[in-house]
ChimeraX commands (.cxc) that place a marker at each C-alpha (Angstrom):
marker #1 position 86.10,107.37,-69.75 radius 0.5
marker #1 position 82.61,106.56,-68.45 radius 0.5
marker #1 position 83.19,102.85,-69.16 radius 0.5
marker #1 position 86.40,102.90,-67.12 radius 0.5
marker #1 position 84.54,104.50,-64.20 radius 0.5
marker #1 position 81.76,101.89,-64.42 radius 0.5
marker #1 position 84.30,99.05,-64.46 radius 0.5
marker #1 position 86.22,100.58,-61.54 radius 0.5
marker #1 position 83.06,100.97,-59.47 radius 0.5
marker #1 position 82.08,97.37,-60.29 radius 0.5
marker #1 position 85.44,96.12,-59.06 radius 0.5
marker #1 position 85.13,98.27,-55.95 radius 0.5
marker #1 position 81.69,96.81,-55.25 radius 0.5
marker #1 position 83.11,93.30,-55.59 radius 0.5
marker #1 position 85.89,94.18,-53.17 radius 0.5
marker #1 position 83.24,95.39,-50.74 radius 0.5
marker #1 position 81.92,91.87,-50.38 radius 0.5
marker #1 position 85.41,90.55,-49.65 radius 0.5
marker #1 position 86.91,93.19,-47.36 radius 0.5
marker #1 position 84.21,95.34,-45.86 radius 0.5
marker #1 position 84.54,97.10,-42.51 radius 0.5
marker #1 position 83.21,95.00,-39.65 radius 0.5
marker #1 position 82.34,95.36,-35.99 radius 0.5
marker #1 position 81.45,92.90,-33.25 radius 0.5
marker #1 position 78.67,93.08,-30.69 radius 0.5
marker #1 position 79.27,90.86,-27.66 radius 0.5
marker #1 position 76.44,88.59,-26.54 radius 0.5
marker #1 position 75.52,87.68,-22.97 radius 0.5
marker #1 position 74.64,83.97,-23.18 radius 0.5
marker #1 position 72.55,84.21,-20.00 radius 0.5
marker #1 position 70.27,86.69,-21.78 radius 0.5
marker #1 position 70.42,85.33,-25.33 radius 0.5
marker #1 position 70.46,81.57,-24.70 radius 0.5
marker #1 position 71.12,79.73,-27.97 radius 0.5
marker #1 position 71.65,82.32,-30.66 radius 0.5
marker #1 position 71.94,86.11,-30.71 radius 0.5
marker #1 position 69.78,89.14,-30.02 radius 0.5
marker #1 position 70.34,92.13,-32.31 radius 0.5
marker #1 position 69.94,95.87,-31.64 radius 0.5
marker #1 position 66.20,95.61,-32.39 radius 0.5
marker #1 position 65.78,92.78,-29.81 radius 0.5
marker #1 position 65.22,90.21,-32.59 radius 0.5
marker #1 position 66.49,86.67,-31.83 radius 0.5
marker #1 position 68.67,84.99,-34.48 radius 0.5
marker #1 position 69.85,81.37,-34.62 radius 0.5
marker #1 position 73.54,80.52,-34.37 radius 0.5
marker #1 position 75.16,80.69,-37.81 radius 0.5
marker #1 position 72.33,82.70,-39.35 radius 0.5
marker #1 position 72.93,85.92,-41.32 radius 0.5
marker #1 position 70.72,88.97,-41.96 radius 0.5
marker #1 position 70.92,92.51,-43.32 radius 0.5
marker #1 position 70.48,95.51,-41.02 radius 0.5
marker #1 position 70.87,99.06,-42.37 radius 0.5
marker #1 position 73.30,97.94,-45.11 radius 0.5
marker #1 position 75.33,95.82,-42.71 radius 0.5
marker #1 position 75.48,92.06,-43.20 radius 0.5
marker #1 position 75.35,90.49,-39.75 radius 0.5
marker #1 position 76.12,86.93,-38.68 radius 0.5
marker #1 position 75.33,85.28,-35.34 radius 0.5
marker #1 position 78.24,83.50,-33.66 radius 0.5
marker #1 position 78.30,81.80,-30.27 radius 0.5
marker #1 position 79.71,84.77,-28.35 radius 0.5
marker #1 position 79.09,87.76,-30.65 radius 0.5
marker #1 position 77.33,89.22,-33.65 radius 0.5
marker #1 position 79.65,90.24,-36.48 radius 0.5
marker #1 position 78.31,93.02,-38.75 radius 0.5
marker #1 position 80.08,94.21,-41.91 radius 0.5
marker #1 position 79.32,97.33,-43.91 radius 0.5
marker #1 position 78.24,96.60,-47.49 radius 0.5
marker #1 position 77.76,100.20,-48.72 radius 0.5
marker #1 position 80.65,101.92,-50.50 radius 0.5
marker #1 position 80.79,105.60,-49.46 radius 0.5
marker #1 position 81.77,108.12,-52.17 radius 0.5
marker #1 position 84.57,110.61,-51.41 radius 0.5
marker #1 position 86.21,113.52,-53.17 radius 0.5
marker #1 position 83.15,115.61,-54.04 radius 0.5
marker #1 position 82.55,119.37,-53.80 radius 0.5
marker #1 position 81.47,121.06,-50.55 radius 0.5
marker #1 position 78.09,121.99,-52.06 radius 0.5
marker #1 position 77.30,118.25,-52.46 radius 0.5
marker #1 position 76.28,115.52,-50.01 radius 0.5
marker #1 position 75.78,111.76,-49.94 radius 0.5
marker #1 position 72.39,110.10,-49.56 radius 0.5
marker #1 position 72.11,106.41,-48.69 radius 0.5
marker #1 position 69.45,104.27,-50.34 radius 0.5
marker #1 position 68.90,101.61,-47.65 radius 0.5
marker #1 position 67.02,99.32,-50.06 radius 0.5
marker #1 position 69.94,99.02,-52.50 radius 0.5
marker #1 position 72.75,99.93,-50.04 radius 0.5
marker #1 position 74.16,102.46,-52.49 radius 0.5
marker #1 position 74.99,106.13,-52.07 radius 0.5
marker #1 position 74.13,108.97,-54.41 radius 0.5
marker #1 position 76.14,112.19,-54.46 radius 0.5
marker #1 position 73.83,115.15,-55.04 radius 0.5
marker #1 position 73.74,118.92,-54.70 radius 0.5
marker #1 position 72.74,119.97,-51.17 radius 0.5
marker #1 position 70.24,122.53,-52.46 radius 0.5
marker #1 position 68.87,120.36,-55.31 radius 0.5
marker #1 position 68.82,116.59,-54.85 radius 0.5
marker #1 position 67.80,116.10,-58.49 radius 0.5
marker #1 position 71.32,117.17,-59.58 radius 0.5
marker #1 position 74.14,114.66,-59.16 radius 0.5
marker #1 position 77.75,115.52,-58.37 radius 0.5
marker #1 position 80.95,113.89,-59.59 radius 0.5
marker #1 position 83.24,112.22,-57.04 radius 0.5
marker #1 position 86.75,110.85,-57.24 radius 0.5
marker #1 position 86.89,107.91,-54.84 radius 0.5
marker #1 position 85.12,105.66,-52.38 radius 0.5
marker #1 position 85.73,104.08,-48.97 radius 0.5
marker #1 position 84.21,101.67,-46.49 radius 0.5
marker #1 position 83.63,102.75,-42.90 radius 0.5
marker link #1:1,2 radius 0.2
marker link #1:2,3 radius 0.2
marker link #1:3,4 radius 0.2
marker link #1:4,5 radius 0.2
marker link #1:5,6 radius 0.2
marker link #1:6,7 radius 0.2
marker link #1:7,8 radius 0.2
marker link #1:8,9 radius 0.2
marker link #1:9,10 radius 0.2
marker link #1:10,11 radius 0.2
marker link #1:11,12 radius 0.2
marker link #1:12,13 radius 0.2
marker link #1:13,14 radius 0.2
marker link #1:14,15 radius 0.2
marker link #1:15,16 radius 0.2
marker link #1:16,17 radius 0.2
marker link #1:17,18 radius 0.2
marker link #1:18,19 radius 0.2
marker link #1:19,20 radius 0.2
marker link #1:20,21 radius 0.2
marker link #1:21,22 radius 0.2
marker link #1:22,23 radius 0.2
marker link #1:23,24 radius 0.2
marker link #1:24,25 radius 0.2
marker link #1:25,26 radius 0.2
marker link #1:26,27 radius 0.2
marker link #1:27,28 radius 0.2
marker link #1:28,29 radius 0.2
marker link #1:29,30 radius 0.2
marker link #1:30,31 radius 0.2
marker link #1:31,32 radius 0.2
marker link #1:32,33 radius 0.2
marker link #1:33,34 radius 0.2
marker link #1:34,35 radius 0.2
marker link #1:35,36 radius 0.2
marker link #1:36,37 radius 0.2
marker link #1:37,38 radius 0.2
marker link #1:38,39 radius 0.2
marker link #1:39,40 radius 0.2
marker link #1:40,41 radius 0.2
marker link #1:41,42 radius 0.2
marker link #1:42,43 radius 0.2
marker link #1:43,44 radius 0.2
marker link #1:44,45 radius 0.2
marker link #1:45,46 radius 0.2
marker link #1:46,47 radius 0.2
marker link #1:47,48 radius 0.2
marker link #1:48,49 radius 0.2
marker link #1:49,50 radius 0.2
marker link #1:50,51 radius 0.2
marker link #1:51,52 radius 0.2
marker link #1:52,53 radius 0.2
marker link #1:53,54 radius 0.2
marker link #1:54,55 radius 0.2
marker link #1:55,56 radius 0.2
marker link #1:56,57 radius 0.2
marker link #1:57,58 radius 0.2
marker link #1:58,59 radius 0.2
marker link #1:59,60 radius 0.2
marker link #1:60,61 radius 0.2
marker link #1:61,62 radius 0.2
marker link #1:62,63 radius 0.2
marker link #1:63,64 radius 0.2
marker link #1:64,65 radius 0.2
marker link #1:65,66 radius 0.2
marker link #1:66,67 radius 0.2
marker link #1:67,68 radius 0.2
marker link #1:68,69 radius 0.2
marker link #1:69,70 radius 0.2
marker link #1:70,71 radius 0.2
marker link #1:71,72 radius 0.2
marker link #1:72,73 radius 0.2
marker link #1:73,74 radius 0.2
marker link #1:74,75 radius 0.2
marker link #1:75,76 radius 0.2
marker link #1:76,77 radius 0.2
marker link #1:77,78 radius 0.2
marker link #1:78,79 radius 0.2
marker link #1:79,80 radius 0.2
marker link #1:80,81 radius 0.2
marker link #1:81,82 radius 0.2
marker link #1:82,83 radius 0.2
marker link #1:83,84 radius 0.2
marker link #1:84,85 radius 0.2
marker link #1:85,86 radius 0.2
marker link #1:86,87 radius 0.2
marker link #1:87,88 radius 0.2
marker link #1:88,89 radius 0.2
marker link #1:89,90 radius 0.2
marker link #1:90,91 radius 0.2
marker link #1:91,92 radius 0.2
marker link #1:92,93 radius 0.2
marker link #1:93,94 radius 0.2
marker link #1:94,95 radius 0.2
marker link #1:95,96 radius 0.2
marker link #1:96,97 radius 0.2
marker link #1:97,98 radius 0.2
marker link #1:98,99 radius 0.2
marker link #1:99,100 radius 0.2
marker link #1:100,101 radius 0.2
marker link #1:101,102 radius 0.2
marker link #1:102,103 radius 0.2
marker link #1:103,104 radius 0.2
marker link #1:104,105 radius 0.2
marker link #1:105,106 radius 0.2
marker link #1:106,107 radius 0.2
marker link #1:107,108 radius 0.2
marker link #1:108,109 radius 0.2
marker link #1:109,110 radius 0.2
marker link #1:110,111 radius 0.2
view
């Protein structure tokens, strides 16, 4: 059963790269000139991509497109919570009162 769960999560992670949830941030060309300026006021060249808080962002001529890359677990008990590891862009499901204890979950989504 554990092997099936590992395979399912692997397939879900692969699907994340293909169909993640995205948002667009409009760019004012008078302010940005050539390229884009992100939420941290960092300038990016047209066509460039970067990671920001587990979102993969790409600079286009009129907007920045950012897509979530972290799969969010669902279907866990009320005494559990999710914690995002921003270095690996993965969530852990742990007990609220003891983060050393993991919790089972039944699904995952992208937001």
